[in-house]
N, C-alpha and C positions, 0 to 999 in steps of 0.2 A: 687817697691815703699815700703820703709820700714814702713811708716805710715799705709799703707793699710794692710800689714801683721800683724802689731800690733793690728789693729782692729779685724782681723780674730782670733788672739790668744785670745784676751779678750772675743770675742763672744763665742769662743769654751769653754772657762772656765765657762762662764755663763750657757752654755748648760750642761756641765758636772756636774754642781752644782745640777741639777735635779729640779723637780717641786718646792720643798720647797725653794731652793735657788733662783729660777727664780722669785718667788713672793716677794722677798725682794725689797722694793721701793728704788729708788735712793735718794741721798741727795736732799733736797728741793732746788730749784733754787731761786736765789734772784730776786724779781720782778724788771723788767726793765733791767735786765742783757742781754747781747747779746744772751746768750743761751736761755733765756726764750722767747725772741722774735722769735728765730728760731723755737722753739717748739710750737708756737701758732697754734691753730686749723686751718687746711686747709680745706676749703669747697667750694662748688659751689651751687648756687641756693639760693632762698629766705629763710631767717630764719623763715618766716611765713608759709612755705609750710606745708600742712597737713601730709606729709610723710617725715620722716627723715631716710636716709640710712647711716649707718656707715660701711665703706668698710675697712676691715682689709686685707691687701695684702703684699706680699713680692716681691721685684723687680726681684728676680731670679726665681720666680714661673711661669712656663709656662701657667698654668690655669689662673693666675692673668693677664698675658699678653693678653691672649685670651679675657678675660672680658673687659679689657681697650681698646683693639684694635677693637674688633668685636661688643661688646654689649653696652658699655658705650656711644659711639657716638649716638646711637639710643635713649638711655634713655635721654641724654642731649637734643636732638631735640624734643622728644615727651613729656617729663615730666619736665625736669629741667628748660628749657627756658620759659615755661608757668607758672612757680610758683607752680607746683604740688608736686615736689620732691626737697628736699635738700640732697646733698651727702657730707658726711664728710669722708675724707681719713685719715686713721691711719696706721702707720707703724707696720708691724709684720714681721721683717726680719728673714728669716730662716737660714741664713748663713752669714759669714763675708762679702762676696761680696754684698749681699743685704743690710747689715748694712751700708757699705760704700756708696752705691747708695742712700739710704735714707738720709744719712747725706748731701751728695752733693746736692740733690734736695732741702733740707731745707735751704741750704746756698744760693740758687738762690734767686733773688728778688721775694718777695711774689706773685706779679702779673704774674710771669712766672713759678710759682711752677708746675701747672698742665701741662704746656708745657714741662717742664723737665721730669715729670713722663711719659708723652706720648713718648718722645724721648727715655727714658731708657727702657720702655716696648717694643717699636718698634725695638730697636737694642739689645734686651736682649740676643739673641743667639750669637751675636758678642762679646759684652764686658764681659758677665758673663762666657763664656766658653773659653775665650782667654788664652793663656799661661801665660800672665801677666794681670789679670783682672783689677788691680788697674790702670795700665797705660792706658788700653783701656777705662776705666771709665773716667779717666782724659781727654782723647781726646773728649769724648762726651760732657763733661762739657765745654771744651774749645770752641767747636762749638756753645755752647749755650751762649757764651759771658763771661764765668768766666776765669780769668787768672790762670796760673799755681800756682802762689803764693796763690791765693784765694782758690783753690782746696786743696792745701797742708795745709793751715791754717784750713780749714773746717774739713779735716780728722784728724787733730790734736786737735780738740775741745773736750776735755774730758767731760765737762758738757752736750754737745749735745749728745754724745754717751750714757751717763748715762740716759739722758732724754728719748731717744728712747727706751732704755731697759726698762725704767719704764712704757712707754706706752704699750709695749708688755706684761709686767708682769701684768699690770692692766687688760688687755684684757683676759689673762688667768684666773686671779683671779675672775673677775666679770662675765665673759661670758663663761668660760670653753673653750676658743679658743686654739687650738693646731695645726691648719692647715690653709692653705690659698687657695683661697680666702674664707673668711667667712663674712657674712653680718648681721648686726643687723638692722632690719627694724621695726621701731616703737617699739623698745624694744624686739623684738623676733628674735632669731638666725635663719638664712637661708643660704642655698647654692644656687647659681644662675649659672646654666650651659648653659642657652640659653635665648634669649630675650623672648621667649614664657613662660619660667618658671618665668621670672620677671613679666610678665603681669599677670600670675595666682596669684601672691602674691599681686601685687599692685592694680589691678583693684577693688577687693573687698574692700580694704582699702579706695580707693577713693570714692566708692559708699557709704560706711559708713560715710565718712566725709561729703559728700553732704547731707545726711539725717540729720546730726546734725546741719547743718546751719539753722539759724532762718529764 
């Protein structure tokens, strides 16, 4: 898939530019444009939750897949569904395949976004390590209801590519993020390697929030 390899080349050029080049913001998107809609914040949970988690992940990162497959379902059940936690997902692609995956997920209908992420993380070993990752990624998208033309148009969307690069550059600039998964929990950077580690971070924050309630 020529478009996929074009993304890989562009992504590689951004990496070779080094930290200073990576921090250059992309051209601003026109409000209301298709790209700006695709780049809208993707989150789950109440915006009134006392705890906000920003999840910076790469779709080809095995540790990110472990979090989304093993840990996040428990967080959703125990904390997100009851309004205690809001989770915001932000793309931090580490390679061209991850960038392509991030683009395809954002081209899916917004209400299916997290289902696409789940599918991409669950099949990560298959599509990301295939001889032709772009074709394998397209197959996953087709199973999710996207047509071949929609996938091709998505991967050819320059403003979307630049917007995701800008999200990554902002994460590096504002939070010093250079690896995944990395989590910003109520403004503080953390790593979460287990559900127990998550509880150690979140329970004290919930206790503090309860004390502040009138």
